GUTORLUM-838475 format. One record per atom (N, C-alpha, C, O): residue number from 1; atom name; x, y, z. Coordinates in Angstrom, 3 decimals. Example, Ala and Ser with C-alpha at 12.3 -4.5 7.8 and 13.67 -1.06 7.14 Angstrom:
% residues 2
NODE / num / atomo / xx / yy / zz
NODE / 1 / N / 13.190 / -5.690 / 7.800
NODE / 1 / CA / 12.300 / -4.500 / 7.800
NODE / 1 / C / 13.200 / -3.300 / 7.800
NODE / 1 / O / 14.236 / -3.319 / 8.465
NODE / 2 / N / 12.850 / -2.250 / 7.080
NODE / 2 / CA / 13.670 / -1.060 / 7.140
NODE / 2 / C / 12.900 / 0.030 / 7.870
NODE / 2 / O / 13.409 / 1.138 / 8.039
***
This chain:
% residues 59
NODE / num / atomo / xx / yy / zz
NODE / 1 / N / 68.230 / 28.904 / 21.966
NODE / 1 / CA / 69.318 / 29.688 / 22.198
NODE / 1 / C / 68.849 / 31.153 / 22.169
NODE / 1 / O / 69.423 / 31.975 / 22.883
NODE / 2 / N / 67.829 / 31.511 / 21.374
NODE / 2 / CA / 67.250 / 32.872 / 21.380
NODE / 2 / C / 66.737 / 33.275 / 22.678
NODE / 2 / O / 66.987 / 34.390 / 23.137
NODE / 3 / N / 65.961 / 32.333 / 23.349
NODE / 3 / CA / 65.396 / 32.610 / 24.620
NODE / 3 / C / 66.342 / 33.059 / 25.799
NODE / 3 / O / 65.990 / 33.843 / 26.681
NODE / 4 / N / 67.524 / 32.497 / 25.714
NODE / 4 / CA / 68.591 / 32.763 / 26.577
NODE / 4 / C / 68.984 / 34.287 / 26.551
NODE / 4 / O / 69.343 / 34.851 / 27.585
NODE / 5 / N / 68.904 / 34.973 / 25.279
NODE / 5 / CA / 69.233 / 36.327 / 25.351
NODE / 5 / C / 68.326 / 37.208 / 26.106
NODE / 5 / O / 68.720 / 38.328 / 26.428
NODE / 6 / N / 67.061 / 36.769 / 26.437
NODE / 6 / CA / 66.075 / 37.545 / 26.994
NODE / 6 / C / 66.239 / 37.417 / 28.556
NODE / 6 / O / 65.692 / 38.255 / 29.272
NODE / 7 / N / 66.960 / 36.416 / 29.093
NODE / 7 / CA / 67.041 / 36.234 / 30.462
NODE / 7 / C / 67.651 / 37.567 / 31.218
NODE / 7 / O / 67.071 / 37.926 / 32.242
NODE / 8 / N / 68.614 / 38.200 / 30.834
NODE / 8 / CA / 68.959 / 39.436 / 31.541
NODE / 8 / C / 67.915 / 40.492 / 31.594
NODE / 8 / O / 67.753 / 41.207 / 32.583
NODE / 9 / N / 67.234 / 40.570 / 30.545
NODE / 9 / CA / 66.095 / 41.549 / 30.531
NODE / 9 / C / 64.924 / 41.135 / 31.521
NODE / 9 / O / 64.301 / 41.957 / 32.193
NODE / 10 / N / 64.711 / 39.844 / 31.531
NODE / 10 / CA / 63.661 / 39.466 / 32.475
NODE / 10 / C / 64.061 / 39.660 / 34.031
NODE / 10 / O / 63.257 / 40.109 / 34.847
NODE / 11 / N / 65.316 / 39.298 / 34.346
NODE / 11 / CA / 65.902 / 39.565 / 35.615
NODE / 11 / C / 65.776 / 41.032 / 35.830
NODE / 11 / O / 65.194 / 41.424 / 36.841
NODE / 12 / N / 66.255 / 41.856 / 34.997
NODE / 12 / CA / 66.156 / 43.358 / 35.276
NODE / 12 / C / 64.748 / 43.790 / 35.464
NODE / 12 / O / 64.500 / 44.632 / 36.326
NODE / 13 / N / 63.841 / 43.302 / 34.756
NODE / 13 / CA / 62.429 / 43.609 / 34.954
NODE / 13 / C / 61.943 / 43.228 / 36.346
NODE / 13 / O / 61.377 / 44.003 / 37.117
NODE / 14 / N / 62.218 / 41.984 / 36.576
NODE / 14 / CA / 61.823 / 41.448 / 37.958
NODE / 14 / C / 62.289 / 42.287 / 39.142
NODE / 14 / O / 61.542 / 42.654 / 40.050
NODE / 15 / N / 63.622 / 42.564 / 39.051
NODE / 15 / CA / 64.216 / 43.307 / 40.142
NODE / 15 / C / 63.645 / 44.710 / 40.093
NODE / 15 / O / 63.462 / 45.243 / 41.188
NODE / 16 / N / 63.351 / 45.358 / 39.066
NODE / 16 / CA / 62.979 / 46.710 / 39.118
NODE / 16 / C / 61.556 / 46.782 / 39.575
NODE / 16 / O / 61.192 / 47.782 / 40.195
NODE / 17 / N / 60.609 / 45.680 / 39.290
NODE / 17 / CA / 59.227 / 45.670 / 39.778
NODE / 17 / C / 59.215 / 45.166 / 41.222
NODE / 17 / O / 58.174 / 45.279 / 41.869
NODE / 18 / N / 60.276 / 44.630 / 41.755
NODE / 18 / CA / 60.156 / 44.204 / 43.164
NODE / 18 / C / 60.323 / 45.431 / 44.064
NODE / 18 / O / 60.108 / 45.322 / 45.271
NODE / 19 / N / 60.666 / 46.492 / 43.571
NODE / 19 / CA / 60.819 / 47.775 / 44.439
NODE / 19 / C / 59.530 / 48.559 / 44.364
NODE / 19 / O / 59.386 / 49.513 / 45.129
NODE / 20 / N / 58.515 / 48.212 / 43.445
NODE / 20 / CA / 57.229 / 49.009 / 43.464
NODE / 20 / C / 56.444 / 48.826 / 44.729
NODE / 20 / O / 56.411 / 47.724 / 45.277
NODE / 21 / N / 55.875 / 49.759 / 45.163
NODE / 21 / CA / 55.062 / 49.749 / 46.333
NODE / 21 / C / 55.496 / 50.695 / 47.489
NODE / 21 / O / 56.604 / 51.230 / 47.542
NODE / 22 / N / 54.533 / 50.842 / 48.386
NODE / 22 / CA / 54.880 / 51.718 / 49.502
NODE / 22 / C / 55.112 / 51.053 / 50.853
NODE / 22 / O / 55.692 / 51.649 / 51.760
NODE / 23 / N / 54.694 / 49.926 / 50.963
NODE / 23 / CA / 55.129 / 49.025 / 52.143
NODE / 23 / C / 55.614 / 47.653 / 51.811
NODE / 23 / O / 55.747 / 47.283 / 50.645
NODE / 24 / N / 55.873 / 46.912 / 52.830
NODE / 24 / CA / 56.530 / 45.502 / 52.545
NODE / 24 / C / 55.487 / 44.596 / 51.830
NODE / 24 / O / 55.882 / 43.787 / 50.990
NODE / 25 / N / 54.199 / 44.705 / 52.128
NODE / 25 / CA / 53.349 / 43.820 / 51.494
NODE / 25 / C / 53.207 / 44.105 / 49.910
NODE / 25 / O / 53.084 / 43.168 / 49.121
NODE / 26 / N / 53.228 / 45.368 / 49.516
NODE / 26 / CA / 53.046 / 45.720 / 48.309
NODE / 26 / C / 54.395 / 45.416 / 47.421
NODE / 26 / O / 54.327 / 44.995 / 46.266
NODE / 27 / N / 55.412 / 45.635 / 47.983
NODE / 27 / CA / 56.723 / 45.255 / 47.470
NODE / 27 / C / 56.869 / 43.833 / 47.178
NODE / 27 / O / 57.304 / 43.419 / 46.103
NODE / 28 / N / 56.457 / 43.002 / 48.262
NODE / 28 / CA / 56.549 / 41.670 / 48.118
NODE / 28 / C / 55.545 / 41.125 / 47.001
NODE / 28 / O / 55.881 / 40.226 / 46.230
NODE / 29 / N / 54.347 / 41.704 / 46.971
NODE / 29 / CA / 53.334 / 41.264 / 45.943
NODE / 29 / C / 53.796 / 41.495 / 44.556
NODE / 29 / O / 53.694 / 40.649 / 43.667
NODE / 30 / N / 54.372 / 42.818 / 44.388
NODE / 30 / CA / 54.707 / 43.103 / 42.985
NODE / 30 / C / 55.942 / 42.319 / 42.680
NODE / 30 / O / 56.042 / 41.896 / 41.528
NODE / 31 / N / 56.911 / 42.056 / 43.542
NODE / 31 / CA / 58.129 / 41.257 / 43.270
NODE / 31 / C / 57.700 / 39.772 / 42.944
NODE / 31 / O / 58.246 / 39.144 / 42.036
NODE / 32 / N / 56.700 / 39.244 / 43.726
NODE / 32 / CA / 56.227 / 37.933 / 43.447
NODE / 32 / C / 55.472 / 37.778 / 42.011
NODE / 32 / O / 55.631 / 36.823 / 41.251
NODE / 33 / N / 54.713 / 38.775 / 41.807
NODE / 33 / CA / 54.055 / 38.884 / 40.342
NODE / 33 / C / 55.069 / 38.792 / 39.303
NODE / 33 / O / 54.970 / 37.984 / 38.379
NODE / 34 / N / 56.121 / 39.668 / 39.445
NODE / 34 / CA / 57.122 / 39.777 / 38.360
NODE / 34 / C / 57.787 / 38.460 / 38.250
NODE / 34 / O / 57.974 / 37.935 / 37.152
NODE / 35 / N / 58.164 / 37.888 / 39.423
NODE / 35 / CA / 58.953 / 36.653 / 39.446
NODE / 35 / C / 58.137 / 35.471 / 38.808
NODE / 35 / O / 58.697 / 34.602 / 38.140
NODE / 36 / N / 56.819 / 35.483 / 39.042
NODE / 36 / CA / 55.938 / 34.574 / 38.480
NODE / 36 / C / 55.834 / 34.503 / 36.990
NODE / 36 / O / 55.691 / 33.443 / 36.382
NODE / 37 / N / 55.920 / 35.794 / 36.379
NODE / 37 / CA / 55.885 / 35.999 / 35.105
NODE / 37 / C / 57.089 / 35.389 / 34.467
NODE / 37 / O / 57.005 / 34.650 / 33.487
NODE / 38 / N / 58.145 / 35.696 / 35.012
NODE / 38 / CA / 59.480 / 35.395 / 34.477
NODE / 38 / C / 59.903 / 33.906 / 34.785
NODE / 38 / O / 60.485 / 33.299 / 33.886
NODE / 39 / N / 59.679 / 33.324 / 35.880
NODE / 39 / CA / 60.211 / 31.996 / 36.084
NODE / 39 / C / 59.067 / 31.061 / 36.864
NODE / 39 / O / 59.420 / 30.021 / 37.420
NODE / 40 / N / 57.910 / 31.424 / 36.870
NODE / 40 / CA / 56.935 / 30.503 / 37.404
NODE / 40 / C / 56.876 / 30.529 / 38.849
NODE / 40 / O / 57.226 / 31.562 / 39.420
NODE / 41 / N / 56.445 / 29.446 / 39.573
NODE / 41 / CA / 56.347 / 29.459 / 41.037
NODE / 41 / C / 57.515 / 29.794 / 41.765
NODE / 41 / O / 57.450 / 30.530 / 42.750
NODE / 42 / N / 58.688 / 29.258 / 41.313
NODE / 42 / CA / 59.976 / 29.563 / 41.922
NODE / 42 / C / 60.342 / 31.038 / 41.838
NODE / 42 / O / 60.894 / 31.653 / 42.750
NODE / 43 / N / 59.996 / 31.535 / 40.697
NODE / 43 / CA / 60.305 / 32.987 / 40.528
NODE / 43 / C / 59.423 / 33.843 / 41.430
NODE / 43 / O / 59.812 / 34.915 / 41.892
NODE / 44 / N / 58.262 / 33.342 / 41.653
NODE / 44 / CA / 57.361 / 34.144 / 42.581
NODE / 44 / C / 57.941 / 34.132 / 43.990
NODE / 44 / O / 57.852 / 35.154 / 44.671
NODE / 45 / N / 58.511 / 33.070 / 44.455
NODE / 45 / CA / 59.151 / 33.032 / 45.804
NODE / 45 / C / 60.218 / 33.967 / 45.845
NODE / 45 / O / 60.292 / 34.787 / 46.760
NODE / 46 / N / 61.167 / 33.901 / 44.801
NODE / 46 / CA / 62.313 / 34.666 / 44.717
NODE / 46 / C / 61.997 / 36.227 / 44.623
NODE / 46 / O / 62.601 / 37.085 / 45.266
NODE / 47 / N / 60.980 / 36.460 / 43.743
NODE / 47 / CA / 60.452 / 37.877 / 43.679
NODE / 47 / C / 59.881 / 38.479 / 44.947
NODE / 47 / O / 60.015 / 39.664 / 45.255
NODE / 48 / N / 59.203 / 37.525 / 45.691
NODE / 48 / CA / 58.731 / 38.136 / 46.946
NODE / 48 / C / 59.777 / 38.325 / 47.872
NODE / 48 / O / 59.736 / 39.304 / 48.617
NODE / 49 / N / 60.797 / 37.446 / 47.930
NODE / 49 / CA / 61.955 / 37.727 / 48.831
NODE / 49 / C / 62.611 / 39.020 / 48.382
NODE / 49 / O / 62.892 / 39.850 / 49.247
NODE / 50 / N / 62.870 / 39.258 / 47.148
NODE / 50 / CA / 63.564 / 40.379 / 46.701
NODE / 50 / C / 62.745 / 41.748 / 47.105
NODE / 50 / O / 63.289 / 42.759 / 47.548
NODE / 51 / N / 61.466 / 41.605 / 46.893
NODE / 51 / CA / 60.710 / 42.818 / 47.382
NODE / 51 / C / 60.810 / 43.055 / 48.933
NODE / 51 / O / 60.770 / 44.206 / 49.369
NODE / 52 / N / 60.933 / 42.045 / 49.711
NODE / 52 / CA / 61.089 / 42.062 / 51.184
NODE / 52 / C / 62.419 / 42.709 / 51.498
NODE / 52 / O / 62.493 / 43.593 / 52.352
NODE / 53 / N / 63.468 / 42.282 / 50.820
NODE / 53 / CA / 64.764 / 42.817 / 50.888
NODE / 53 / C / 64.836 / 44.180 / 50.593
NODE / 53 / O / 65.400 / 44.954 / 51.367
NODE / 54 / N / 64.280 / 44.577 / 49.468
NODE / 54 / CA / 64.238 / 46.007 / 49.074
NODE / 54 / C / 63.515 / 46.884 / 50.160
NODE / 54 / O / 63.941 / 48.011 / 50.409
NODE / 55 / N / 62.489 / 46.396 / 50.765
NODE / 55 / CA / 61.819 / 47.086 / 51.874
NODE / 55 / C / 62.714 / 47.379 / 53.021
NODE / 55 / O / 62.803 / 48.473 / 53.579
NODE / 56 / N / 63.449 / 46.166 / 53.359
NODE / 56 / CA / 64.380 / 46.433 / 54.429
NODE / 56 / C / 65.519 / 47.321 / 54.191
NODE / 56 / O / 65.937 / 48.043 / 55.095
NODE / 57 / N / 66.033 / 47.307 / 53.049
NODE / 57 / CA / 67.187 / 48.144 / 52.721
NODE / 57 / C / 66.811 / 49.615 / 52.600
NODE / 57 / O / 67.580 / 50.512 / 52.946
NODE / 58 / N / 65.512 / 49.842 / 52.058
NODE / 58 / CA / 65.026 / 51.237 / 52.005
NODE / 58 / C / 64.807 / 51.796 / 53.235
NODE / 58 / O / 64.898 / 53.023 / 53.277
NODE / 59 / N / 64.512 / 51.151 / 54.358
NODE / 59 / CA / 64.354 / 51.722 / 55.658
NODE / 59 / C / 65.707 / 52.059 / 56.153
NODE / 59 / O / 65.848 / 52.570 / 57.264
***
């Protein structure tokens, strides 16, 4: 039950790290790394996608 209290913090951290970088590859890589730390391989895929979306929105 105590681990569930950390989920919002993990999600916020992953989303904030997905915006790090200057180009799409860097943002996708940092998002994938943050996602992998939070949720393993599935989180890496979601983090990379979030990094790509942040890149598209910032343009």
